[in-house]
C-alpha positions in Angstrom: -6.7 -17.0 19.4 -6.3 -16.3 15.6 -8.7 -13.5 15.7 -6.7 -11.8 18.5 -3.6 -12.3 16.4 -5.1 -10.9 13.3 -6.3 -7.8 15.4 -2.9 -7.1 16.8 -1.3 -7.6 13.3 -3.8 -5.4 11.7 -3.1 -2.9 14.4 0.6 -3.1 13.4 -0.1 -2.5 9.9 -2.3 0.5 10.5 0.4 2.1 12.6 2.9 1.4 9.6 0.1 3.0 7.1 0.0 6.1 9.4 3.8 6.4 9.4 4.2 6.1 5.7 1.4 8.7 5.4 3.8 10.9 7.5 6.7 10.3 5.3 4.3 11.0 2.2 3.3 14.3 3.6 6.8 15.7 4.9 9.3 13.2 2.6 12.6 15.5 1.7 12.6 14.5 -2.0 10.1 13.4 -4.6 11.5 10.1 -4.6 10.9 9.5 -0.7 7.5 10.5 -1.3 7.0 7.8 -4.1 8.4 5.4 -2.3 6.0 6.0 0.7 3.2 5.9 -1.5 4.3 2.6 -2.9 4.9 1.2 0.6 1.2 2.8 1.5 0.0 0.4 -1.3 1.7 -2.8 0.1 0.5 -2.0 3.4 -3.2 -1.6 2.3 -2.7 -4.8 0.5 -1.5 -6.6 3.7 -4.5 -5.0 5.5 -7.2 -6.0 3.2 -5.7 -9.5 3.2 -5.7 -9.8 7.1 -9.4 -8.5 6.8 -10.1 -11.5 4.5 -8.6 -14.0 6.7 -10.6 -12.4 9.8 -13.8 -12.6 7.8 -13.0 -15.8 6.1 -14.0 -14.8 2.6 -12.3 -14.8 -0.4 -13.8 -11.6 -2.0 -11.3 -9.4 -0.1 -8.3 -11.3 -1.8 -9.6 -10.1 -5.3 -9.7 -6.4 -3.9 -6.2 -6.9 -2.7 -5.1 -8.3 -6.2 -6.9 -5.4 -8.0 -5.2 -2.8 -5.5 -1.9 -4.5 -6.3 -2.0 -4.3 -10.1 -3.2 -0.2 -9.7 -0.1 0.0 -7.2 2.3 -1.5 -9.8 1.0 0.8 -12.7 0.9 3.9 -10.8 4.4 3.4 -9.3 5.7 2.6 -12.8 4.0 5.5 -14.1 5.4 7.9 -11.4 9.0 6.9 -12.0 8.7 7.4 -15.7 7.6 10.9 -14.9 10.3 11.4 -12.5 12.9 10.2 -14.9 11.7 11.6 -18.1 8.9 14.5 -17.4 6.5 12.8 -19.6 4.3 9.8 -19.1 3.1 9.0 -22.6 5.6 9.7 -25.4 
C-alpha cells in the first residue's frame, strides 16, 4: 500500500516539476523565472525524499539537504543580482 502511494505522489511531484520547467522556459518576467527555478528546487527535494522513503535509506535525505542549501544560496544570489545588478560588492 505504501509503495503505491509513494509512486502516485512521485508522479504528481514529477508533473509539478514539468510544469515548473514550462514556466521557467516561457515565464513572462525574470522574477517569474526565478520563482519557477526555486520551486523546481523544492520539487526536486520532495522527489528525492520520496525516493528515500521508497528505498528506505537515509542517504537520500542527505542529498536532499545538500540540494536545499544550494537552492537557497542560488535563489539569494539571483535575487541580489536582480535587485542590484551585481552579486559581489
